[in-house]
C-alpha positions in Angstrom: 0.0 0.0 0.0 2.8 2.4 0.9 4.7 1.8 -2.3 1.7 2.3 -4.5 0.3 5.3 -2.7 3.7 7.0 -2.4 4.7 6.7 -6.1 1.1 7.3 -7.2 1.0 10.7 -5.3 4.4 11.7 -6.7 3.5 11.0 -10.3 0.0 12.5 -10.0 1.8 15.8 -9.3 3.8 15.2 -12.5 0.6 14.7 -14.5 -0.9 17.9 -12.9 2.2 19.8 -14.2 1.5 18.4 -17.7 -2.1 19.5 -17.6 -1.1 22.9 -16.3 1.3 23.2 -19.2 -1.4 22.4 -21.7 -3.8 25.0 -20.2 -1.0 27.6 -20.3 -0.7 26.9 -24.1 -4.4 27.2 -25.0 -3.6 30.3 -27.0 -0.3 29.1 -28.5 -0.6 28.7 -32.3 0.0 25.1 -33.5 0.5 23.7 -30.0 0.0 19.9 -29.6 -1.4 18.9 -26.2 0.8 16.6 -24.2 -0.7 13.2 -23.2 0.4 11.0 -20.3 -0.7 7.8 -18.6 0.0 5.7 -15.5 1.6 2.3 -15.6 2.5 -0.2 -12.9 6.2 -1.3 -12.5 6.9 -4.3 -10.2 9.7 -3.9 -7.7 12.6 -6.2 -8.5 14.4 -8.1 -5.8 14.2 -11.0 -3.3 11.1 -10.8 -1.1 9.5 -8.0 -3.1 7.2 -9.8 -5.6 4.0 -8.2 -4.3 5.2 -4.6 -4.3 4.6 -2.3 -7.3 5.6 1.3 -8.2 3.2 3.6 -10.1 5.0 5.5 -12.9 3.8 8.4 -15.0 4.5 7.5 -18.6 4.3 10.3 -21.1 2.6 8.6 -24.0 3.4 11.4 -26.5 1.2 14.2 -27.8 -2.3 14.7 -29.2 -1.7 15.2 -32.9 -5.4 16.1 -33.7 -5.6 19.4 -35.8 -6.4 22.6 -34.1 -9.0 25.2 -35.3 -8.1 27.3 -38.4 -8.1 31.0 -37.7 -8.1 33.5 -40.6 -5.8 36.5 -40.1 -5.3 37.9 -43.6 -1.6 38.4 -42.9 0.7 37.5 -45.8 3.3 35.9 -43.5 0.8 33.7 -41.6 0.4 30.1 -42.9 -1.4 27.1 -41.5 -0.5 23.5 -42.4 -3.6 21.8 -43.8 -4.0 18.3 -42.5 -1.0 16.2 -41.4 2.5 17.8 -41.8 5.0 20.2 -40.3 7.1 23.2 -41.2 10.8 22.6 -40.9 13.0 25.1 -39.0 16.7 25.3 -38.3 17.9 25.3 -34.6 20.8 27.4 -33.4 23.0 24.3 -33.5 22.2 23.7 -37.2 19.9 20.7 -36.6 16.3 20.4 -37.8 13.1 20.7 -35.9 9.4 20.9 -36.8 6.5 23.2 -35.9 2.9 23.8 -36.7 3.1 27.5 -35.7 3.1 29.3 -39.1 3.3 32.9 -37.8 6.4 34.0 -39.7 8.4 37.1 -39.9 11.4 38.5 -41.8 14.5 39.3 -39.7 16.6 42.5 -39.9 19.0 40.6 -42.1 16.3 39.4 -44.5 15.9 35.8 -43.3 12.4 34.2 -43.2 11.9 33.1 -39.6 9.5 32.0 -37.0 8.3 34.4 -34.2 11.0 32.9 -31.9 13.7 33.8 -34.5 14.4 30.4 -35.9 15.2 30.2 -39.6 12.5 28.6 -41.8 14.1 25.9 -43.9 13.7 25.7 -47.7 14.7 23.0 -50.2 18.2 24.4 -50.2 18.5 25.7 -46.6 17.2 28.9 -45.0 15.2 31.3 -47.2 16.5 34.8 -47.8 14.0 37.6 -48.6 15.2 40.6 -50.7 14.6 44.0 -49.1 11.6 46.2 -50.1 9.5 43.2 -51.2 6.0 42.1 -50.9 5.8 38.4 -50.0 3.4 35.7 -51.1 3.4 32.1 -49.8 1.7 29.6 -52.1 -0.2 26.5 -51.2 2.8 24.3 -51.9 5.1 26.5 -49.7 6.7 28.4 -52.6 7.8 31.9 -51.4 7.5 34.6 -54.0 8.4 38.3 -53.8 7.6 41.4 -55.8 9.8 44.5 -55.3 8.0 47.5 -54.0 10.6 49.8 -55.6 9.3 51.3 -58.9 9.1 50.5 -61.7 6.9 47.4 -61.2 8.8 44.1 -61.5 7.9 40.5 -62.2 7.2 37.9 -59.5 10.3 36.0 -58.4 10.4 32.7 -56.4 13.1 32.9 -53.7 12.5 29.5 -52.2 10.1 26.8 -51.1 9.3 26.1 -47.5 10.3 22.6 -46.5 7.1 20.8 -45.5 7.5 17.3 -44.0 5.2 14.6 -42.8 7.1 12.0 -40.8 5.4 9.1 -38.9 4.0 10.7 -35.7 5.5 7.7 -33.8 9.0 8.9 -34.7 8.5 12.4 -33.3 9.5 13.5 -29.8 8.7 16.9 -28.2 11.6 19.0 -27.0 11.5 21.3 -24.0 11.1 24.3 -26.4 7.8 22.9 -27.7 9.3 21.9 -31.1 9.2 18.3 -32.4 12.2 16.3 -33.6 12.9 12.9 -35.0 13.7 10.5 -32.3 16.9 9.4 -34.1 18.1 13.0 -34.5 17.9 12.9 -38.3 16.0 15.0 -40.8 12.7 14.1 -42.5 12.3 14.2 -46.2 10.2 16.9 -47.8 6.7 15.7 -48.6 5.0 17.4 -51.7 1.6 16.3 -50.4 1.7 18.7 -47.4 0.0 22.0 -48.2 -0.4 25.4 -46.6 -3.3 27.8 -46.1 -2.0 31.4 -46.6 -3.3 34.2 -44.4 -4.3 31.8 -41.6 -3.0 30.2 -38.4 -3.8 27.0 -36.7 -4.8 27.3 -33.1 -3.9 25.1 -30.2 -5.7 21.7 -30.0 -6.0 21.8 -26.2 -9.5 21.1 -25.1 -10.0 23.4 -22.1 -13.0 21.5 -20.7 -11.2 18.2 -20.8 -8.1 19.6 -19.2 -10.0 21.1 -16.4 -11.9 17.9 -15.8 -8.6 16.0 -15.8 -7.1 18.5 -13.2 -10.1 17.9 -10.9 -9.8 14.2 -11.3 -6.0 14.2 -10.6 -6.7 16.3 -7.4 -9.1 13.7 -6.2 -6.7 10.9 -7.0 -4.0 12.7 -5.0 -6.3 13.0 -2.0 -7.0 9.2 -2.3 -3.3 8.4 -2.2 -2.9 10.6 0.9 -5.7 8.7 2.6 -4.0 5.4 1.7 -0.8 6.5 3.3 -2.8 7.6 6.4 -4.5 4.2 6.6 -1.1 2.5 6.2 0.2 4.5 9.2 -2.9 3.6 11.3 -2.6 -0.1 10.4 1.1 -0.1 11.4 0.3 1.7 14.7 -2.5 -0.7 15.6 -0.3 -3.7 14.7 2.4 -2.4 17.0 -0.1 -2.1 19.8 -1.3 -5.6 19.4 2.3 -6.9 19.4 3.0 -5.0 22.6 -0.1 -6.5 24.3 1.1 -10.0 23.3 4.6 -9.3 24.6 
């Protein structure tokens, strides 16, 4: 009883932290809700076959799509259906996001809102100065110079859109997803974008609140089990003292 209640209470607190994190990201574009479950782990060793730990096992993320929100902004794009936008991390490795709120840096690089370069077929995409930007359904980035006389439309790159198996993706502490083996996914021509729109978070506020209430009740139950175990031990000691 003590083993189960002790580890159960500890990992319930971990699950409450995950639920709190989900609720904190209700308004985060492209956020994927974290999902976690409990599992029993038997204690290994002589004389301990009946004792079991409870462990919080993060089962991954909820990959259901979030609601599409029209913004009309040229640098806002939303991935339609399965797929991801590839970005370059500071160490040069590749990560994936569904947050398509983009910007152009001071040095002309197409970036995410947290200043990560958006990857194209040949690396980061550079935007010429004084240009109007258009992002097509297939991720092609085109520009038209705003300096007269009017000029033709020029394609400066194509956003790398990928669709790896969701089972191969792991979430990092920065909220971005990566391949579990640390590699890079191949571009998928079937992934498409909706220009002038953003995908909202897929967190269901009602479900998360119900989960938080349920976890709080479970935590109280574990505390009562520990209290009962203490009472049982105390009464057992009294009986042994009487017999002695």
